[in-house]
C-alpha positions in Angstrom: -22.3 18.2 -28.5 -21.4 16.3 -25.3 -17.8 17.4 -24.3 -15.2 14.5 -23.5 -12.1 14.1 -21.5 -8.9 14.9 -23.6 -7.4 11.4 -24.7 -3.8 13.1 -23.3 -5.6 13.8 -19.8 -4.4 11.1 -16.9 -8.0 9.7 -15.6 -6.3 11.1 -11.9 -7.0 14.3 -13.0 -10.7 14.0 -14.1 -10.9 13.3 -10.0 -11.3 10.0 -9.9 -8.3 8.8 -8.4 -8.1 6.3 -5.2 -6.7 7.8 -2.1 -3.5 6.2 -1.1 -4.9 5.5 2.2 -2.8 7.8 4.0 -3.4 7.5 8.1 -2.5 9.1 11.2 0.5 8.7 12.5 0.6 9.0 16.2 3.0 10.8 18.0 3.1 8.3 21.3 3.6 5.3 18.6 6.8 7.5 16.8 8.4 8.1 20.3 8.0 4.4 21.0 10.8 4.4 18.1 13.9 5.8 19.5 16.7 3.4 18.7 17.7 5.6 15.8 17.2 9.2 16.5 14.6 11.8 16.4 12.2 12.2 13.3 10.6 15.4 11.6 7.1 16.3 10.3 6.7 17.9 7.4 8.3 18.4 4.3 12.2 19.4 5.3 13.8 16.2 3.8 17.1 16.0 1.7 17.7 18.5 -0.6 14.2 21.1 0.8 14.2 24.5 0.1 13.9 26.4 3.4 11.8 29.8 3.5 14.1 32.6 3.8 14.2 35.5 6.0 11.3 33.8 8.5 11.8 32.2 11.6 12.6 28.3 10.9 10.3 26.2 13.1 10.8 22.1 13.3 8.2 19.8 14.2 9.0 16.3 15.1 8.9 13.1 17.5 11.7 12.0 19.4 11.9 10.2 23.2 9.8 11.9 25.5 11.1 14.1 28.2 14.3 14.4 26.1 16.5 17.2 25.2 16.4 17.9 21.3 19.1 20.2 19.6 18.6 21.6 16.4 21.9 23.3 14.5 21.8 24.8 10.8 23.9 27.5 9.5 25.1 28.7 12.9 21.7 28.6 14.3 21.2 27.0 17.4 18.0 25.8 19.1 17.4 23.5 22.0 14.1 22.1 23.3 12.7 18.9 25.4 10.4 16.7 23.7 7.5 16.6 25.7 5.7 13.4 27.4 4.2 12.3 24.0 7.9 12.6 22.4 6.4 15.9 20.4 8.8 18.6 20.0 8.8 22.1 17.9 12.0 24.2 17.5 12.8 27.9 16.4 15.4 28.7 14.7 16.4 32.3 13.8 15.8 33.0 10.0 18.5 32.8 7.2 19.1 35.0 4.3 19.1 33.3 1.1 22.2 31.0 0.4 23.0 27.2 1.0 23.6 24.3 0.3 23.5 23.4 4.3 23.1 20.6 6.7 20.7 20.5 9.2 21.3 18.0 12.5 18.5 17.3 15.0 20.3 15.5 17.9 18.4 13.8 20.4 19.4 11.5 23.3 19.2 8.4 21.3 21.3 10.1 18.0 21.7 12.4 15.2 19.2 13.0 12.2 21.2 14.7 9.4 19.5 16.4 6.5 21.6 17.1 3.8 21.7 19.6 0.8 19.5 22.3 1.8 19.0 25.5 0.4 17.5 29.1 1.8 15.1 30.5 -0.5 11.3 31.2 -1.8 8.9 28.8 -1.1 5.6 28.7 -3.2 2.7 26.0 -2.6 0.8 25.2 -5.5 -2.8 23.8 -5.1 -6.1 23.2 -6.9 -8.0 20.9 -9.0 -6.9 19.6 -12.0 -5.6 22.5 -14.3 -3.1 22.6 -11.3 -2.5 19.0 -11.3 -2.1 18.7 -15.2 1.8 18.0 -15.7 4.1 19.4 -18.1 3.8 16.3 -20.0 0.5 16.6 -20.7 0.2 20.3 -21.3 1.6 21.8 -24.9 5.5 21.0 -24.5 7.0 22.4 -27.6 8.5 24.7 -26.1 12.0 25.1 -24.7 10.7 25.8 -21.6 9.1 22.4 -21.3 12.8 20.6 -21.5 15.1 23.0 -18.7 18.6 22.2 -18.3 19.2 20.8 -14.8 18.7 23.9 -12.3 20.1 22.3 -8.9 18.6 26.1 -7.4 15.4 25.5 -8.4 13.5 22.3 -6.5 10.5 20.6 -6.6 8.4 18.4 -4.3 4.8 17.1 -4.7 2.3 15.7 -2.3 1.1 12.4 -2.6 -2.7 12.0 -2.5 -4.8 11.5 0.3 -7.9 12.2 1.9 -8.8 12.4 5.6 -11.3 12.6 8.2 -9.3 14.0 10.8 -6.2 16.2 10.2 -2.8 14.3 10.1 0.3 15.8 11.6 3.0 13.7 9.2 2.4 12.6 5.7 2.4 9.0 5.7 6.0 8.8 3.6 7.9 11.9 3.3 8.1 13.4 0.0 10.9 13.7 -2.1 12.5 17.0 -3.3 14.5 16.7 -6.4 16.0 19.4 -8.9 13.9 20.7 -11.6 15.7 19.1 -14.7 14.7 17.2 -17.8 14.0 14.1 -15.8 11.7 15.7 -13.1 9.8 18.2 -15.1 7.9 16.3 -17.5 5.5 14.7 -14.5 5.5 18.2 -12.3 2.4 20.0 -12.5 2.9 22.5 -15.6 1.5 25.7 -14.1 3.0 25.3 -11.0 6.7 24.9 -12.8 6.4 27.4 -15.2 5.5 30.0 -12.2 8.4 28.9 -10.2 10.8 29.1 -13.4 9.6 32.4 -14.2 10.4 33.8 -10.7 14.0 32.0 -10.3 14.9 33.4 -13.8 13.8 37.1 -12.5 14.9 36.8 -8.7 18.0 34.9 -8.8 16.9 32.9 -5.5 16.8 29.4 -4.4 13.4 28.7 -5.3 11.2 25.3 -4.0 7.6 24.5 -5.3 5.3 22.4 -3.4 2.7 21.1 -5.2 -0.5 19.7 -3.5 -3.3 19.4 -5.9 -6.1 16.6 -6.6 -8.2 16.9 -10.2 -12.3 17.2 -9.8 -11.5 18.8 -6.4 -14.1 21.1 -4.7 -12.7 24.4 -2.6 -14.8 23.0 0.3 -12.2 19.6 0.5 -9.1 21.8 1.0 -10.8 24.0 4.0 -9.7 23.3 7.7 -12.4 22.9 10.0 -12.4 26.9 11.2 -12.7 27.4 7.7 -15.4 25.4 6.9 -17.5 27.0 9.9 -16.6 30.4 9.1 -17.5 29.9 5.3 -21.5 28.5 6.9 -20.5 25.2 6.3 -20.7 24.1 10.4 -23.0 21.5 9.5 -20.7 19.6 7.0 -17.8 20.3 9.6 -20.2 18.4 12.5 -21.1 15.5 10.0 -17.3 14.9 9.2 -16.4 14.7 12.8 -19.3 12.6 13.1 -18.3 10.4 10.7 -15.2 9.3 12.2 -16.5 8.2 15.2 -20.4 7.1 14.1 -20.6 6.5 10.2 -23.8 5.0 10.2 -25.2 8.3 11.8 -23.3 10.8 9.6 -24.4 8.9 6.3 -28.1 9.3 7.7 -27.5 13.1 8.3 -25.7 13.4 4.7 -29.0 11.8 3.2 -31.2 14.0 5.3 -29.1 17.2 3.8 -29.4 15.9 -0.1 -33.1 14.9 0.5 -34.0 18.4 1.9 -31.8 19.5 -1.3 -34.0 17.5 -3.3 -37.3 18.8 -2.4 -36.9 22.6 -2.0 -35.4 22.2 -5.7 -37.8 19.8 -7.2 -41.1 20.6 -5.0 -41.7 17.2 -4.3 -43.7 16.7 -1.1 -42.4 14.5 1.6 -43.3 10.5 0.9 -44.0 11.6 -2.8 -40.1 11.8 -4.0 -38.4 9.8 -6.3 -36.6 7.8 -3.7 -39.8 6.2 -2.1 -40.5 2.4 -3.0 -43.7 3.2 -4.8 -42.2 6.1 -7.2 -44.5 6.9 -9.5 -41.8 7.8 -12.3 -41.6 6.8 -16.1 -39.7 4.2 -15.5 -37.7 2.0 -18.7 -35.9 -1.1 -18.3 -32.2 -0.7 -18.4 -30.6 -2.4 -21.2 -27.6 -3.5 -19.3 -25.1 -2.4 -16.7 -22.9 0.0 -17.9 -22.6 4.0 -19.4 -26.0 4.6 -20.3 -24.8 6.9 -23.2 -24.3 3.5 -25.2 -27.2 2.0 -24.0 -28.8 3.6 -28.3 -30.8 5.7 -26.3 -31.5 9.5 -27.9 -32.3 10.9 -25.0 -29.1 9.5 -23.1 -26.7 9.8 -25.6 -25.4 13.3 -24.9 -26.7 13.4 -21.6 -25.5 15.1 -18.6 -27.6 15.1 -15.5 -29.6 13.2 -12.9 -30.7 9.4 -13.6 -32.8 7.4 -11.2 -32.1 3.6 -10.6 -34.6 1.1 -9.3 -34.3 -2.5 -8.2 -36.3 -4.8 -6.6 -35.0 -7.8 -4.2 -37.6 -10.3 -2.8 -36.8 -11.8 0.2 -37.6 -14.4 2.8 -38.1 -13.3 7.0 -35.1 -15.4 7.4 -32.9 -13.3 4.8 -34.3 -10.4 5.5 -33.1 -10.9 9.2 -29.9 -9.0 10.6 -27.6 -6.3 8.8 -26.3 -6.8 5.3 -24.0 -5.2 3.0 -25.2 -3.6 -0.5 -22.5 -3.5 -3.5 -23.6 -1.7 -6.1 -20.7 -1.4 -8.5 -18.9 1.9 -9.6 -21.6 4.9 -10.1 -20.1 7.7 -12.3 -20.1 10.2 -11.3 -21.6 10.5 -8.1 -24.7 8.5 -6.4 -27.1 8.8 -3.6 -28.6 5.5 -2.6 -31.7 4.4 -0.5 -33.0 0.9 0.6 -36.6 1.1 1.3 -36.7 5.0 1.4 -34.1 5.1 3.4 -30.9 6.6 2.8 -27.8 3.9 3.3 -25.1 6.0 1.1 -23.4 8.1 -1.0 -20.0 8.9 -2.7 -19.1 11.1 -5.4 -15.6 9.5 -6.5 -16.6 8.3 -10.4 -13.9 5.3 -9.9 -14.9 4.0 -6.5 -17.0 0.7 -6.4 -20.2 1.3 -4.0 -20.5 -0.9 -0.7 -23.0 0.2 1.9 -23.7 -0.8 5.3 -27.3 -1.7 5.7 -28.2 -2.0 9.7 -30.7 -4.7 10.9 -34.0 -3.3 10.2 -33.5 -2.0 6.8 -34.7 -5.1 5.0 -37.9 -6.6 5.2 -39.3 -10.0 4.2 -40.8 -9.5 1.0 -40.3 -6.7 -1.4 -37.8 -4.5 -1.1 -36.7 -1.5 -3.2 -32.9 -0.2 -4.1 -32.8 3.7 -5.7 -29.7 4.9 -6.6 -29.6 8.5 -8.0 -26.9 9.0 -10.2 -25.4 12.4 -10.7 -23.5 12.5 -14.3 -22.0 15.9 -14.1 -19.1 15.4 -16.8 -18.7 13.4 -19.8 -19.7 9.9 -19.5 -22.3 8.2 -16.8 -24.3 5.4 -15.3 -23.8 2.5 -13.2 -21.0 1.1 -14.4 -20.5 -2.2 -11.9 -19.0 -4.6 -13.3 -22.4 -6.2 -13.0 -20.7 -9.6 -11.5 -19.5 -7.4 -8.3 -23.3 -6.1 -7.3 -24.9 -7.9 -4.9 -26.6 -7.8 -1.2 -24.7 -10.0 1.2 -26.9 -10.8 3.6 -26.3 -11.5 7.4 -25.8 -15.8 6.9 -23.2 -14.8 4.6 -25.0 -15.4 1.2 -25.3 -13.4 -1.6 -28.1 -12.0 -3.7 -26.7 -11.0 -7.4 -28.0 -7.5 -8.5 -26.1 -7.0 -11.6 -29.2 -7.4 -13.7 -32.6 -6.3 -13.6 -32.6 -2.6 -12.9 -35.2 0.1 -14.4 -34.4 3.6 -14.8 -36.1 7.0 -15.4 -34.6 10.5 -16.1 -34.5 12.8 -13.4 -36.0 16.1 -13.6 -33.6 19.2 -13.5 -32.9 20.8 -10.2 -31.4 24.3 -9.5 -27.8 24.2 -8.5 -25.3 21.1 -7.7 -26.2 18.4 -5.4 -24.9 18.5 -2.1 -21.9 16.0 -1.5 -20.8 13.8 1.7 -18.5 15.7 3.8 -15.9 12.7 4.0 -16.2 12.4 -0.1 -12.4 12.5 -1.0 -12.6 15.1 -3.6 -15.7 16.7 -2.7 -16.0 16.8 0.7 -15.4 18.8 3.8 -11.8 19.1 4.7 -10.8 16.0 3.5 -8.1 17.3 1.5 -7.1 19.8 3.8 -7.0 17.2 6.7 -4.6 14.8 4.4 -2.6 17.1 2.1 -2.5 20.4 3.5 -2.3 20.3 7.2 0.7 17.7 7.6 3.0 20.9 6.1 2.5 22.2 9.5 4.1 25.6 9.9 5.7 25.5 6.5 7.1 29.3 5.7 6.4 30.4 2.3 6.8 33.2 -0.1 3.5 33.0 -1.9 0.8 30.4 -2.9 -1.0 29.7 -6.5 -4.1 28.6 -6.3 -5.8 27.3 -9.9 -9.3 25.8 -8.8 -13.2 26.7 -9.3 -14.4 24.5 -12.0 -16.2 21.9 -9.6 -18.1 25.0 -8.1 -19.7 26.3 -10.9 -23.4 26.2 -9.9 -22.3 26.6 -6.1 -22.8 30.0 -4.6 -20.5 31.5 -2.3 -17.2 31.0 -3.8 -15.8 34.4 -2.8 -16.8 33.5 0.8 -15.1 30.1 0.7 -12.0 31.3 -1.1 -11.6 34.3 1.8 -11.9 31.6 4.2 -9.4 29.2 2.9 -6.9 31.6 2.5 -7.1 32.9 5.7 -7.2 29.4 7.5 -3.9 28.6 5.2 -1.9 31.9 6.4 -2.4 31.1 10.0 -1.1 27.9 9.7 1.5 28.9 7.5 2.9 31.1 10.0 2.0 34.6 8.3 -1.4 37.0 7.8 -0.2 38.4 4.5 1.1 35.7 2.4 0.5 36.5 -1.0 -2.0 34.8 -3.3 -2.0 34.5 -6.6 -5.3 32.8 -8.3 -5.4 31.3 -11.8 -9.1 33.0 -13.0 -11.1 30.2 -14.9 -10.4 29.8 -18.3 -12.8 29.6 -21.0 -14.9 26.3 -21.5 -18.0 25.4 -23.6 -19.6 26.4 -26.4 -19.6 30.5 -27.1 -22.9 32.2 -26.4 -25.3 33.6 -29.0 -27.2 35.7 -26.6 -26.5 37.1 -22.7 -27.2 35.0 -20.4 -26.1 33.6 -17.2 -23.1 31.4 -16.3 -21.6 29.8 -13.6 -18.4 29.7 -14.3 -18.7 33.9 -14.8 -19.8 33.6 -11.0 -16.9 32.1 -10.1 -14.6 34.3 -11.9 -16.3 36.9 -10.4 -16.2 35.4 -7.0 -12.4 35.4 -7.9 -11.7 38.9 -8.9 -13.8 40.2 -5.9 -12.0 37.9 -3.8 -8.4 39.4 -4.6 -9.5 43.0 -4.5 -10.7 42.9 -1.2 -8.1 40.7 0.1 -5.0 43.3 -0.1 -2.2 40.6 -0.8 -3.8 38.7 -3.9 -4.3 39.0 -7.3 -5.6 37.4 -10.3 -4.2 35.7 -13.4 -6.7 36.3 -16.2 -6.7 33.1 -18.2 -10.0 33.8 -20.5 -8.0 33.9 -23.6 -6.0 30.5 -23.1 -8.9 28.1 -22.7 -10.4 25.4 -25.1 -14.0 25.0 -25.7 -13.7 21.3 -26.2 -11.5 20.5 -23.6 -12.1 21.3 -19.7 -8.4 21.0 -19.4 -6.3 23.4 -21.9 -2.8 22.5 -22.7 -1.7 26.0 -22.6 -0.5 26.2 -19.3 3.1 28.0 -19.8 1.3 32.0 -19.9 -0.8 30.7 -17.3 2.1 29.8 -15.3 3.9 32.9 -16.5 1.1 35.2 -15.7 0.9 33.8 -12.1 4.4 34.7 -11.7 3.7 38.4 -13.1 0.7 38.0 -10.2 3.3 37.4 -7.6 6.0 39.9 -8.5 4.2 42.8 -7.0 3.1 41.1 -3.9 6.4 39.0 -2.9 9.0 40.9 -4.4 7.7 44.6 -4.9 7.8 44.3 -8.3 6.6 47.2 -10.6 5.5 45.6 -14.0 1.9 46.1 -14.6 0.1 42.4 -13.6 -2.8 43.2 -16.3 -5.6 45.2 -16.8 -8.5 45.1 -14.5 -11.9 47.2 -14.6 -11.2 50.3 -11.8 -14.8 52.1 -12.3 -17.9 52.6 -14.5 -19.7 55.9 -14.8 -22.3 57.2 -16.9 -21.6 60.0 -19.7 -23.4 62.8 -20.6 -25.3 61.5 -23.7 -26.5 58.5 -21.6 -23.6 55.9 -22.2 -20.7 54.3 -20.1 -17.0 55.0 -19.6 -15.1 52.4 -18.0 -11.7 52.8 -16.6 -9.1 49.9 -16.3 -5.9 49.7 -13.9 -2.8 47.8 -14.3 -2.5 48.4 -18.2 0.8 48.6 -19.8 0.8 50.6 -22.7 -2.7 51.2 -24.0 -5.8 48.9 -24.5 -6.5 47.7 -27.9 -9.4 45.7 -29.7 -8.1 42.9 -31.8 -8.8 42.4 -35.2 -11.8 44.7 -35.1 -12.2 48.7 -34.5 -14.3 47.6 -31.3 -14.2 45.6 -28.6 -16.4 43.3 -28.4 -17.6 41.1 -25.2 -19.6 44.1 -23.3 -23.3 43.5 -21.8 -25.3 46.6 -20.8 -27.9 45.5 -18.1 -30.9 47.2 -16.3 -32.3 46.4 -12.9 -34.9 43.3 -14.2 -33.2 40.0 -14.8 -33.0 39.1 -18.4 -32.0 42.8 -19.3 -28.7 42.4 -20.1 -27.4 43.3 -24.2 -24.9 43.2 -26.0 -22.8 46.7 -26.8 -19.7 47.3 -28.6 -16.9 49.1 -26.8 -15.0 52.5 -28.0 -11.3 52.0 -27.5 -9.0 54.6 -26.0 -6.0 54.2 -24.2 -7.1 52.4 -20.5 -10.9 53.4 -21.4 -13.4 52.1 -23.1 -16.9 53.9 -23.9 -20.3 52.1 -24.6 -22.6 54.0 -26.4 -26.2 54.2 -24.7 -29.3 52.4 -26.4 -32.1 54.2 -24.9 -32.6 51.7 -22.3 -32.1 51.4 -18.8 -28.7 50.7 -17.3 -27.3 50.4 -13.7 -24.5 47.7 -14.4 -22.1 46.3 -17.1 -21.1 42.9 -17.7 -18.1 42.1 -19.7 -17.1 38.2 -20.6 -19.8 36.8 -19.5 -20.4 33.4 -20.1 -18.9 30.2 -19.9 -16.4 30.6 -23.2 -16.9 34.1 -24.0 -15.7 35.8 -27.3 -13.6 38.7 -26.4 -11.0 40.7 -27.9 -9.6 43.2 -25.9 -5.9 43.6 -24.3 -3.1 45.8 -23.4 -0.1 46.0 -25.4 1.7 43.2 -23.4 -1.1 40.9 -24.7 -2.8 40.8 -21.7 -6.4 40.5 -21.6 -8.9 41.8 -19.5 -10.8 39.6 -17.4 -14.2 39.3 -16.8 -16.2 41.4 -14.5 -19.7 42.8 -13.5 -19.8 46.4 -11.7 -22.9 48.8 -10.8 -22.0 52.3 -12.3 -21.3 54.8 -10.1 
């Protein structure tokens, strides 16, 4: 069956929110407005929490070439603003405490930031399962309705996409104390994490929530991170788009076309976007979700559909530039006119409007081709039909809200490339708009819950490592702890071993954390919902993230959960697996044996299920007489597993070669 979005989930969590349109505020422009007082960048405003035991860096704007002084809790620093009015003040670190007032004095006045606490600051980021608020999660628990705690403070970063890094937010985010009025709309996973840390550590804590549903990890990576992860072409295209959108669109179309040819095997000139493409075309019943057309082949379909529309123009009409409006396309489109790429977008709520340069149209027959990539829930060209038109150079309109035909596309391996400037599926767009403006904010740790949108895309471990390095560099400490919420189970349980894009991402998360040295994984393989990609159980997710952070940020000694350590052959040809991080002993729940294990040979398709005999921190898999070179566990989108320790923490998915 086709899985639909949960009714309780705001549409924004599906990645279809429209960005707030934040724009870069130039330092020189700010410097001209000097009649009041110096202005700070970043997050330090009334009621903020500043990281303890780390130098305090304050950036902002004042009158050019004048002195600026900061005073906070007995610490003082003075600098001279540069010719653009920019300044950076540094104060010595402070221990946990407060509240304090911060004063920034310049030649034009004094700015006072009130009620600051010094404590531990955590950044929570990712996609929809980090964005999901407390009031959309399971909230029939006391922790979801806490009394006011003035020492636990929350701030949410407004959604903003940008092609270039911003130095400040369009509007300063507002900090609030955690309580019954503020918690319901805050990230559930993030809140439950910092709530648990606040209780165990007893210091003031600040939580920064910056996430966007549906986003790929590439959108959260800065320029250097993209390049180090092999995405230099995307980084270059993003920079080009800021200067020459038309040239960048042509480059993005070429990347998409190359991807299609590799996967589909189509020869140049015979691809589906060519004007005379010979596909199994059928008349499109109407503009709208194709699942509602009454066509059995599309009733439960996720995948690509080709659309085509012919427009006949006179020589006068074809002369000059034009604008093509094709309405909303759910989820992502790539669009051509007469076989030439003109644009593409992956925001499922955004109406597509593409500029056609002079020469794109011709007298007579003109063919518009749209590839609709439906990756989740409903799909199709949804209009509205009366907004779909070709606007010609003379200002006249040619309606195109009907007369389309369609063809179901062949399946091509992997996920289609997205335009680097796409809000949520781009390259650097969300980093530029929602992370870069944080500046050098000092942190105690980072929580990351993302990966669903990267299933099927190879190289996730490389991208996650590169993003983490870039963030740590920005925030001024190469060892900032990172807690990764591993993807929960989702989808139909398997009936046989097979490959899984979700398992690939989980393994990439596990390996990145193991190799990093300052990161850990919060396993959530038992907390998902097979029918809802946004499971409501976020209380346990937050508590497990806190459990991962305690030994990394606080030198805690509590085991964080069982993880695979070694896999060795036994004398009789079986395999013994040893686990670390176990509280007490491992147990097979509701069974004498642990399930979900696979013995795998060297050949593709050689994995087969094996029962596990559990004893202490070890699991033994008996030999079945076939070759074994590696072992997999919970290797499916939605695996069925039953192995956990005395703390009810599950063993996470893994793949490991035999020693």
